[in-house]
PADRENDREN-202564 format. One record per residue: x, y, z of N, C-alpha, C, O, CB in turn; residue in one letter. Coordinates in steps of 0.05 Angstrom, whole numbers, plus 5000, padded with zeros to 4 digits. Atoms other than C-alpha are relative to their C-alpha. Last residue first. Glycine has a CB too. Layout:
<rs>
   nu   nv   nw  cau  cav  caw   cu   cv   cw   ou   ov   ow  cbu  cbv  cbw resn
    X    Y    Z    X    Y    Z    X    Y    Z    X    Y    Z    X    Y    Z    a
...
</rs>
This chain:
<rs>
   nu   nv   nw  cau  cav  caw   cu   cv   cw   ou   ov   ow  cbu  cbv  cbw resn
 5027 5005 4983 3494 8305 5995 4994 4973 5010 4973 4969 5024 4977 5008 4983    a
 4997 5012 4990 3564 8297 5957 4975 5000 5031 4977 4990 5054 5025 5002 4996    g
 4990 4980 4976 3556 8351 5912 5008 4985 5024 5022 4999 5038 4976 5021 5011    y
 4988 4978 5010 3549 8307 5850 5016 5014 5022 5040 5014 5025 4980 5018 4988    h
 4984 5018 5002 3514 8242 5890 5027 5025 4989 5048 5024 5002 4987 4973 4978    v
 4989 5011 4974 3461 8297 5900 5024 4980 5001 5035 4988 5022 4978 4986 5013    a
 4996 4970 4983 3457 8317 5823 5017 4987 5023 5040 4978 5023 4966 5016 5013    e
 4984 5002 5007 3448 8244 5811 5017 5028 5007 5037 5031 5021 4993 4990 4977    l
 4985 5014 4993 3393 8239 5863 5029 4998 4986 5046 4988 5000 4986 4981 5001    p
 4990 4992 4975 3356 8299 5835 5029 4981 5007 5051 4988 5000 4974 4997 5023    t
 4973 5004 4997 3350 8287 5766 5015 4994 5026 5037 4984 5030 5011 5019 4990    i
 4980 5006 4966 3284 8292 5763 5021 4987 4987 5022 4969 4969 4985 4975 5029    n
 4988 5028 4987 3259 8319 5685 5012 5000 5027 5027 5018 5034 5023 4991 4983    l
 5024 5020 4986 3224 8378 5677 5000 4972 5010 4985 4959 5025 4981 4998 4983    g
 5028 5001 5019 3257 8419 5628 4981 4982 5017 4959 4972 5009 5006 4985 4967    q
 5015 4991 5010 3297 8452 5677 4978 5001 4975 4963 5018 4965 5009 5008 5002    e
 5029 4994 4979 3314 8394 5705 4986 5026 4999 4965 5029 5011 5008 4999 5031    r
 5019 5022 4981 3353 8372 5648 4986 5010 5007 4967 5018 4994 5006 4985 5022    s
 5014 4989 5040 3392 8439 5626 4969 4987 5008 4948 4997 5015 5021 4974 4958    h
 5009 4974 4981 3416 8428 5709 4975 5001 4972 4950 5002 4972 5030 5036 5008    r
 5025 5005 4983 3434 8358 5675 4986 5020 5018 4970 5012 5035 5005 4981 5017    f
 5026 5016 5020 3465 8384 5609 4983 4980 5022 4963 4968 5015 5015 4975 4970    r
 5007 4977 5008 3514 8436 5654 4968 4983 4991 4945 4989 4998 5022 5017 4977    n
 5006 4992 4981 3538 8380 5703 4975 5024 4980 4953 5029 4989 5029 5010 5019    l
 5018 5016 4999 3558 8343 5644 4982 5010 5021 4960 4998 5021 5009 4975 5003    f
 5017 4995 5025 3593 8397 5607 4971 4984 5010 4948 4988 5002 5016 4986 4968    l
 5015 4976 5010 3629 8416 5671 4988 4990 4986 4966 4993 4998 5011 5022 4991    s
 5019 4996 4982 3649 8339 5696 4980 5027 4992 4956 5025 4991 5015 5004 5028    s
 5035 5022 5014 3667 8329 5620 4984 5009 5032 4961 5016 5032 5006 4946 4994    f
 5013 4994 5017 3723 8392 5629 4972 4987 4991 4953 4995 4978 5016 5001 4985    v
 5014 4981 4990 3745 8365 5688 4988 5020 4986 4975 5037 4998 5012 5010 5014    y
 5020 5012 4989 3775 8305 5655 4979 5020 5017 4956 5012 5023 5014 4978 5017    p
 4992 5016 4981 3831 8341 5614 4965 4996 5017 4947 5012 5015 5028 5017 5018    r
 5011 4983 4976 3823 8353 5542 5004 4980 5035 5008 4956 5039 4960 5006 4990    m
 4982 4984 4991 3866 8327 5490 4989 5019 5018 4998 5041 5023 5013 5012 4980    k
 5015 4973 4993 3816 8272 5460 5025 5013 5017 5040 4996 5028 4967 4997 5021    l
 4987 4967 5007 3854 8217 5430 4992 5028 4993 4995 5044 4974 5014 5000 4982    g
 5022 4989 5033 3811 8163 5443 5005 5028 4990 4992 5047 4981 4962 5003 5007    a
 5007 5029 5022 3867 8126 5487 4976 5007 4986 4966 4991 4970 4993 4967 5017    t
 4981 4999 5020 3878 8191 5516 5003 4984 4983 5011 4988 4960 5020 5002 5007    t
 4995 4984 5020 3814 8198 5549 5024 5008 4984 5025 5027 4969 4992 5018 5007    i
 5011 5004 5015 3825 8126 5569 4987 5028 4978 4983 5027 4954 4985 4984 5014    a
 4983 5018 5019 3889 8143 5604 4975 4998 4981 4981 5009 4960 5015 4968 5013    e
 4992 4998 5012 3851 8195 5641 5013 4986 4979 5016 4997 4957 5004 5009 5008    r
 5019 4975 5017 3797 8173 5666 5017 5003 4981 5013 4994 4959 4992 5032 5015    i
 5007 5032 5031 3850 8099 5680 4970 5024 4987 4957 5018 4967 4978 4945 5024    d
 4974 5011 5013 3891 8162 5722 4983 4982 4982 4989 4982 4959 5026 4983 5021    r
 4984 4982 5014 3832 8199 5758 5025 4985 4979 5028 5001 4960 5012 5018 5022    t
 5014 5001 5012 3802 8128 5787 5001 5028 4981 4989 5026 4960 4981 4993 5013    v
 4992 5020 5024 3871 8109 5806 4974 5012 4989 4980 5019 4966 5004 4962 5004    l
 4968 4998 5019 3883 8175 5840 4996 4983 4979 5003 4987 4956 5031 4989 5016    t
 5018 4986 5023 3799 8181 5869 5035 4998 4981 5035 5005 4957 4980 5043 5012    t
 4978 4971 4990 3826 8122 5907 4994 5014 4979 4991 5004 4957 5036 4998 5003    q
 4986 4997 5032 3757 8065 5898 5020 5020 5011 5014 5030 5033 4979 5014 4969    m
 5004 4968 5012 3737 8035 5961 5013 5000 4979 5027 4982 4969 5011 5024 5016    f
 5031 4995 5000 3727 7970 5992 4998 5013 4985 4978 5010 4970 4986 5008 5020    d
 5013 4988 4993 3804 7946 5970 4980 5004 5004 4969 4990 4987 5002 5007 4996    i
 4984 5009 4975 3844 7890 5947 4984 5020 5021 4981 5011 5044 5039 5007 4998    r
 4999 5026 4993 3793 7868 5892 5013 5000 5033 5009 4984 5052 5019 4983 4976    k
 5029 4997 4988 3768 7950 5877 5000 4963 5015 4981 4956 5030 4969 5009 4968    q
 5010 4998 4968 3839 7956 5867 4978 5002 5009 4975 5016 5029 5007 5018 5013    a
 4970 5013 4976 3854 7902 5810 4987 5028 5029 4973 5022 5048 5055 5012 4978    e
 5017 5038 5002 3778 7929 5769 5026 4991 5027 5021 4991 5051 5007 4972 4953    l
 5027 4994 4989 3803 7998 5768 4993 4978 5026 4992 4974 5050 4978 4997 4974    m
 4986 5010 4974 3875 7974 5750 4975 5010 5018 4977 5010 5043 5034 5016 5008    s
 4996 4978 4986 3839 7951 5686 5009 5010 5024 5003 4992 5040 4987 5007 5001    s
</rs>
């Protein structure tokens, strides 16, 4: 994967490479939606889980960059 190649060359992953790999995976799977759709879906599910009493604070903190 190009993401793994990027990790070997630099200490961080570039957003453009991550986005490209995600879009490639979505296309290969035959899906027509854009990556941001998944972000919204997962965030809503995490919020729902939190309302149900599950502790997801670390994951939510990563999403918001806290």
